[in-house]
N, C-alpha and C positions, 0 to 999 in steps of 0.2 A: 035216667036223666043224663044228658050229654054234657061233657065238660070240655069239648074241643075248642070252644071259644075262649075258655079260661087258660088253656095250656100255655100260650105265649106269655101271659101275665104271670103264671106260676113259674115259668122259666126265669123271669126277672126276679121274682121273689126268692127263688132258690139261690140265684147269684148274689142277691143282697144279703141274705142270711148267712150264706157260706163266707162271704167277704167280711162280714161283721165279726164272725168267730175267728177268721184268719187274722184280722187286724189285731185281735186280742193276743194271739200267739206272738205277733211281731212286737207289740208294745211290752209284752212280758219280757222278751229277750233284750229289748233296748232300754227299757226304763224300770223293769221289775214291777210293772203295773199291768193288771190289777193285783197280781201276786206272782212271786217266783224270783229266781235269780236274774241279775242283770249281767249282760256280757259286754265286753269292749267292742266297739264298732269295728275295730280292725281284726277281730277274730272271725272264724267261720260262722259261729253262732250269731255274732253281730251282723254279719252280711246277710244271714238268713232273716234276722229281725228286720233289716231294712227292706228286703224283698217282701216280707210278709206284711209289714205295716204300710209301706207305700204302694206296693202292688195290690194289696188288699183294698186300700182306699180307692185306687183306680177301678178295681172290680166293683166296689160298692156303688160308685156313681155310673159305672158302665162306660168308661173312657178308655179307648185303645184296648177294648176287651179281648179281641182275638190274640194279638201278640203278647199281651200281658198274661193272659191265661196260659198260653203255651210256655212262657218262661216259668210261671209258677208251677205248672205241672212238672216241668223238668226239675225244679228245685225239690219238689216233694219226692220224685223218683230218686234223685240223688240222696236225699235224706234217708229214704227207706233202705237203699242198697248199701250205703256207707255206715249207717248207724244201727238200724233195726234188724236187718237181715242176719247180722252176726249172731243175734240171739236165738236163732232157730228159723225154721221154714214158715211156720204159721204166724200171721200178723197178730193174732190174739195172744200168742205166747211171747213174741218179741216186742210188743208194745207199739207196733207200727200201723195199727188200724187207721188212725187219723191221717198218717202220711199217704197210705194207699187210697183212702177215700178222697182226700183233697186232690191227689194226683189225678184221679179219674173225673172228679167234678170239674177241675180246671181244664182237663183235656176235652171234656164235653163242651165247655164254653168256647174253647179255641176253635172247635168245629162248628158249633151251632150259633154262636154269636150271643149277644147280651139279652135278647128279648126286647119287647117294646118300651119298657121303662128304663131308659138309659140315655146318656148324653150321645153315645154313638148313633142312636136312632133319631136324634133331633136334627 
């Protein structure tokens, strides 16, 4: 069975699901919701929360996908190298798996675009 016709739609689904999870990381930092500590907006973690919540919302609907994805990929690379990499080489050891994964997911969308289910494609 061929899934080539479904591939663009699955690209949009990946963007939507990744963005939904990313938004939760942002709201966690900004509001302590759904769980976790809340950080001041003026702190580095607060700035990350703003990028994650609002950038994630733009990714969710597929608006300005390529530039937003590029910025979010940079945020995740920065997070990995400034926070996680200090804890060792392997992401599984230093707790940086999500930072690496999100970095490359957003880099993919910066290059590939949002897929057919997006405001950018309307």
